[in-house]
N, C-alpha and C positions, 0 to 999 in steps of 0.2 A: 303431703308432698311425696312424689315418687322417689324411691331410692334406687341407686345403681345396683344391678345384680352383682353378686360376688362371684369371682372366679378365683378360687383359693388353692394355694399350695399347702400340703400338710406333710410334716415329717413325724416319724415315731408311731406310725399307724399299726405297727405290730406290738406296741406296748399298750398298757391300760389307758393312759391319758389320750394318746393319739387315736386309739380305736374309738374311744368315747366321743372325741371331738369330731372325728370322721362320721360317726353315726348321726350326730346332730346335724352336720352339714348336709348329709344326703337326704335328711327328712325336711330340711328347712326350705321354704318356698323362695327365700331371698338368695339362696345359693344356686347359681346357675351351673357351675361345673367345679370339679375338684381334681387336682393332680396330686397324687401321692408319690413321694420320692422316698425310696428305702432300699436297704441292702437285700431284702427278700420281699416276696409278695405278701400283702396284707390279707389275702384270701377273700376279699370282698369283691363282688361284681354288682355293678349298678349302672344305669344309663348315664348318670352324671360323672362317673368315675373313670379317670385314666390313670395308669400307673407306669412309673419309670423305675426299673430295677437298676440301681447304681451302687457299685461296691464301696465307693469312698465319698462320703458326704462332705468331707473337708475340701474336696476339689470337684466342683460341679461345672468347671469351665467347658468340658467337652460336651455338655448337654445344654449349654446356655441358649442355643438357638431354639430350644424347645420350651424355654421358660418365659417367653414374652407374652404379654396380654393378660397377666394376672394382676389383681388388685388387693389381694390379701395373702398373708402367709401365717399359718398357725404352726409354730415350731415346737413340737412336743417331744422330740428326741432327747434322750438324756439317760444317764446312768447314776447309780448310787455311788457315793464316795467310799463306801465300806471296802477295805482291803486295798485301796489305791493310794499311791503316794501323791503329794501335791502336784508333782510334775505330770504324772499320768492323768490325774483328774483334770488338770488344766488343759492338757492336749485334747481330751475328749469333750470337755464341757465348754471351754472358752475358745480354743483355737478352731475347732471344727465348726462351732456355731458362727463365729465371726467370718470365717472364710466363706461359708455357705451364704451368709447374709450379704457380704460384699458383692458376690456375683449376682445374687437376686436383686439387689438394689440397683446395680448398673443396668439390669434388664428391665426393671419395673420401678421407676422412680415415683410413680403414683400409688405405690403399694403401702398398705398398712401391715406392719410386722408385729405379730403377737408372740411373745416368748414365754414359755412356761418355765418359771423360776421356782420359787418355793417359799413358804412361810418361814421367816427367820433369816432370809437373805440379808447380807451385810453390805448395804450400799456405800458405807464408808471405806470398805476394803481393808479395814485395819483391825478387825476383831480377832479373837482367838480361834474361832471355828474356821477350819480350812475350807470346807465346802461352801460356807456362807460368804467368805471373802471372794472365792473364785466366781460364784454366782453373781455377787455384787459387781465385780469387774466386768463380767459378761453383760449384765444389764447396762452399766454405765457406758460401755463402748458401743453397744447396739444403739443407744440413744443418739450417738454422734453420726450415725450413718444417714445417707441422703434418701431415706424413705419419706413418704408423705407423713406417716406417723409411726411411732414405735411404742408398744405397751409391754410392760413386764407383769405377768400374772404370777401372784404368789399364793397359790392354793395351799391349804393345810390338808387335813384328811378329806378325801373325795369319795363319797358313797357311790359304789359302782352302779352302772346302768344294767338292769336285769337283761339277761340273755346274751351279753357280750362274752367273748371267750378269753380275753387277756387280763381278767381281774387278778390282781396279785393274790397269792395263796394265803397270806396272813390275814387278808381282809375278812375272810369268812369267820375268823375267830373273834373279831371285834365289831363286826357290822351291827350286832344287836345293840351296841351302845349308841349308835348314831341318833335315833330319835330322842334319846335322853340329852345328849350333848347339844343337839340342835335346839331343843326346847329351852336349854339354859343359856346358850350364847350363840351369836352368829360370827364369832371371831376365830373359830377353830375349824369348823367343818362345813362343807357344802356338798352338793351332789356333783358327780362328774357331768351330768347333763347341764347343770347351771354353768359350769366352766365353759362347755362348748357353746351354749347359747350366748353367754357373755362375750366370748370372742367374736361371734358373728355380729353381735350388736355394736361392739366398739369398732369393728372393721367398717361397718356402715355409717355409724353416727359419731364416732370418737368418744372421748371421755374427758372429764375435767382434770385428771392427773394421769401421769404415765405409769406409776407403780400402783398396782391394784391388789390390795389385800383381800382376804376372804370376805369381809363384810362388803367391800366394793363389788366383788364378783357377784355376790348374791343380789345386790341391789341392781346392778346392770342387767343381770339375767331377767329381771322382772319387767324391764322397759319394753 
């Protein structure tokens, strides 16, 4: 059965995850076009790619007229909670994401929204870990928005894609462990490429559940 070509919005393309997801989208035959929205250029040029530089991702109302006609969003923007208060982390993680998503949903109700959360996210919103509670609330409130579908991706360690420029510096010190960890379990680590392909696959075909852990991401990437 023929599938509808994807026209995807991507955030966070200047970071490791967003860059990796963008890389997979530009290579994938099912992705027709990509719009990257970010505070600065991702530095990538490709016939499929259009870019909007926008200083405030928490308010994209001024560019709403340029956001219609898309059927997927891969929201990869995010920050570490290290050194941030709960209020600061909530503003960057929860408020920004929900504001962005509200505007996008109103422009594209037929869109599948994929949010990069993280392994250990607390969907109950009641645990002791601040970042996990905030991520959990973000997931839960995204699920309530009027998109066609919303999925929360909870990757663990993501083995980088060779040749990309935004790989986190600490990864080079632990990447040698990846083959060992992957051989022992599928619950902790995936490749960044698998995350990108899994997003493309759920945007096209959906998935049986909304919260996708590492093992789910790996399985969906194989479909």
